[in-house]
C-alpha positions as CSV (number, residue, x, y, z in Angstrom):
1,M,-29.7,13.7,6.7
2,D,-27.6,14.1,9.9
3,T,-24.2,15.8,9.2
4,N,-22.3,13.1,11.2
5,I,-23.9,10.4,9.1
6,I,-22.9,12.2,5.9
7,L,-19.4,12.5,7.2
8,I,-19.1,8.8,8.1
9,L,-20.6,7.8,4.7
10,S,-18.2,10.1,2.9
11,V,-15.2,8.6,4.7
12,I,-16.3,5.1,3.9
13,L,-16.9,5.9,0.3
14,A,-13.6,7.7,0.1
15,Y,-11.8,4.6,1.3
16,L,-13.6,2.5,-1.4
17,I,-12.6,5.0,-4.1
18,G,-9.0,5.1,-2.8
19,S,-8.9,1.3,-3.1
20,L,-9.2,1.6,-6.9
21,N,-5.5,1.0,-7.9
22,F,-5.0,2.6,-11.3
23,A,-1.6,0.8,-11.9
24,I,-3.3,-2.6,-11.7
25,I,-6.4,-1.4,-13.5
26,I,-4.5,0.2,-16.4
27,S,-2.1,-2.8,-16.7
28,K,-5.2,-5.1,-17.1
29,I,-7.0,-2.8,-19.5
30,F,-4.0,-2.4,-21.8
31,K,-2.7,-5.9,-21.2
32,L,0.6,-4.6,-19.8
33,S,3.1,-6.2,-17.4
34,N,1.7,-6.5,-13.9
35,P,3.5,-3.8,-11.8
36,K,3.0,-6.0,-8.7
37,I,5.4,-8.7,-10.1
38,H,7.8,-6.6,-12.2
39,G,10.2,-3.8,-11.5
40,S,10.1,-2.7,-7.8
41,K,6.8,-4.7,-7.5
42,N,5.0,-1.6,-6.3
43,A,1.6,-0.9,-7.8
44,G,2.2,2.9,-8.3
45,A,3.0,5.4,-11.0
46,T,6.8,5.3,-10.7
47,N,7.0,1.6,-11.1
48,M,4.4,1.7,-13.8
49,A,6.5,4.1,-15.8
50,R,9.6,1.9,-15.2
51,V,7.8,-1.3,-16.3
52,S,5.5,-0.1,-19.1
53,G,6.7,3.4,-20.1
54,A,6.3,7.0,-19.1
55,K,3.0,7.4,-20.9
56,Y,1.3,4.8,-18.7
57,G,3.1,6.1,-15.6
58,I,1.6,9.5,-16.2
59,I,-1.9,8.0,-16.7
60,V,-1.6,6.2,-13.4
61,L,-0.2,9.3,-11.7
62,L,-3.2,11.4,-12.8
63,G,-5.6,8.7,-11.9
64,D,-4.2,8.2,-8.4
65,A,-4.2,12.0,-7.8
66,L,-7.7,12.5,-9.2
67,K,-9.2,9.8,-7.0
68,S,-8.5,12.0,-4.0
69,I,-9.0,15.4,-5.7
70,I,-12.5,14.7,-7.0
71,P,-14.1,13.3,-3.8
72,M,-12.6,16.1,-1.8
73,L,-13.8,18.8,-4.1
74,I,-17.3,17.4,-3.9
75,C,-17.1,17.4,-0.1
76,K,-15.6,20.9,-0.1
77,Y,-18.0,22.7,-2.4
78,F,-21.2,20.6,-2.4
79,L,-21.2,19.3,1.2
80,D,-19.5,22.3,2.8
81,F,-17.0,20.2,4.8
82,T,-14.6,22.0,7.1
83,V,-10.9,21.7,6.6
84,S,-10.7,19.1,9.4
85,E,-13.5,17.1,7.8
86,L,-11.6,17.2,4.5
87,V,-8.6,15.7,6.3
88,Y,-10.8,12.8,7.3
89,V,-12.0,12.2,3.8
90,G,-8.6,12.7,2.1
91,A,-6.8,10.5,4.6
92,S,-9.4,7.8,4.0
93,V,-8.7,7.9,0.2
94,V,-5.0,7.6,0.9
95,A,-5.6,4.7,3.3
96,G,-7.6,3.0,0.5
97,H,-4.7,3.4,-1.9
98,L,-2.2,2.0,0.6
99,F,-4.4,-0.9,1.7
100,P,-7.0,-1.5,-1.0
101,I,-9.9,-3.8,-0.1
102,Y,-10.1,-4.9,-3.8
103,F,-6.5,-6.1,-4.0
104,N,-5.8,-8.0,-0.8
105,F,-4.9,-4.7,1.0
106,K,-1.7,-4.4,-1.0
107,G,-1.5,-1.1,-2.9
108,G,0.9,1.6,-3.9
109,K,2.9,4.0,-1.7
110,G,0.4,6.8,-1.7
111,I,2.4,9.8,-2.9
112,A,0.3,10.8,-5.9
113,T,-2.9,10.2,-4.0
114,G,-1.5,12.1,-1.0
115,L,-0.5,15.0,-3.2
116,G,-4.0,15.3,-4.7
117,F,-5.3,15.3,-1.1
118,I,-3.0,18.1,0.0
119,L,-3.7,20.1,-3.2
120,V,-7.3,20.4,-2.3
121,L,-6.6,20.9,1.4
122,S,-4.1,23.7,0.8
123,P,-2.5,24.6,-2.6
124,L,0.2,26.4,-0.7
125,V,1.2,23.4,1.3
126,A,1.1,21.3,-1.9
127,L,3.4,23.8,-3.6
128,C,5.9,23.7,-0.8
129,L,5.9,19.9,-0.9
130,V,6.4,19.8,-4.7
131,I,9.4,22.2,-4.3
132,I,10.9,19.9,-1.7
133,F,10.3,16.9,-3.9
134,G,11.7,18.6,-7.0
135,V,14.9,19.9,-5.2
136,T,15.5,16.5,-3.6
137,L,15.0,14.8,-7.0
138,V,17.4,17.1,-8.8
139,I,20.1,16.8,-6.1
140,T,19.9,13.1,-5.5
141,R,18.1,11.7,-8.6
142,Y,16.0,9.5,-6.3
143,V,12.3,9.7,-6.8
144,S,11.8,7.8,-3.6
145,L,13.9,10.1,-1.5
146,G,12.0,13.1,-2.8
147,S,8.7,11.4,-1.8
148,I,10.1,10.6,1.6
149,F,11.1,14.2,2.3
150,A,7.7,15.4,1.0
151,A,5.9,13.0,3.3
152,F,8.0,14.1,6.3
153,F,7.4,17.8,5.8
154,M,3.7,17.4,4.9
155,P,2.3,17.5,8.5
156,I,4.9,20.2,9.4
157,F,3.7,22.5,6.6
158,C,0.1,21.8,7.5
159,L,0.8,22.9,11.1
160,L,2.7,26.0,9.9
161,L,0.3,27.2,7.2
162,I,-3.3,25.9,8.1
163,N,-3.0,25.0,11.8
164,D,-5.8,27.5,12.7
165,R,-8.3,25.6,10.6
166,L,-7.4,22.1,11.9
167,N,-8.7,20.4,15.0
168,E,-6.6,18.0,17.2
169,L,-7.8,14.8,15.5
170,S,-7.0,16.1,12.0
171,I,-3.5,17.1,13.2
172,I,-3.0,13.6,14.6
173,I,-4.3,12.0,11.4
174,L,-1.9,14.1,9.2
175,S,1.0,13.2,11.4
176,I,0.2,9.5,11.3
177,L,-0.3,9.7,7.5
178,G,3.1,11.3,7.1
179,V,4.8,8.5,9.1
180,L,2.8,5.9,7.2
181,L,3.8,7.3,3.8
182,I,7.5,7.2,4.9
183,A,7.1,3.6,6.2
184,M,5.7,2.5,2.8
185,H,9.2,3.4,1.4
186,H,11.1,1.1,3.8
187,E,12.5,-1.0,0.9
188,N,13.6,2.2,-0.9
189,I,15.4,3.4,2.3
190,K,17.3,0.1,2.5
191,K,18.3,0.4,-1.2
192,I,19.4,4.0,-0.8
193,Y,21.5,2.9,2.2
194,N,23.0,0.1,0.2
195,N,23.4,2.3,-2.9
196,T,21.2,0.0,-5.0
197,E,18.2,2.3,-5.5
198,T,17.4,3.2,-9.1
199,K,18.1,6.8,-10.1
200,V,16.3,8.8,-12.8
201,W,18.1,10.0,-15.9
C-alpha cells in the first residue's frame, strides 16, 4: 500500500481512537457520577478524581495517556514513521480527545493524552514538561496552571531538542496544539484570576 495512504489512514484512525473518552466510559461502566455534569464539568482525569475519587482519576489518566502512546508506538516501530509523521498521528489523537466524534465533539482538556504523545515523540521533552508541571504544582497548588505552563513550553522544547527531525508542518502543528491546549483551560484561567480555582492538598 502507498505510504501516503497508510499515513492518512493512520491519522484518521488516531482521531477515532482519541475520541474514546475514558472519563465518560469509566463513569458509565462503574455507574459513577457523570464528570460532564459534576465538579468542573470537564471529562478528564482531574475532574474524575475530584468527582469519583483518586482511583478512578488514575485509571482515566492512564487510559487517556495510553490511547496516544499505543498508536504512536505501533506507527513508530511497525510502520517506520518519521518523527514528523508521528506528530501528525499524535496530534490527531489529541484532537480526538479534545473534540470526540462520539460525544458531540466535547471532550477533555488533552493534557494526559498530550503527555503520552510527547513521551513517545521525545522522552526528554516529556521529562522537561513533567518537571515544569511538577514545579508549578508544588509552588501554586494549581493542577490547571501546571498544565497550562507545560502546554506553553511543549512546542518550545520540541524546537530546542528535536527540531532537526521536524519538518515545517509538524512544527506548525505542535505550535497550534500548544495554543489549543492552553485555550481549553480558559475557564481555569478565569478562576485563577478571580482566586476561585480549586487547589490540591
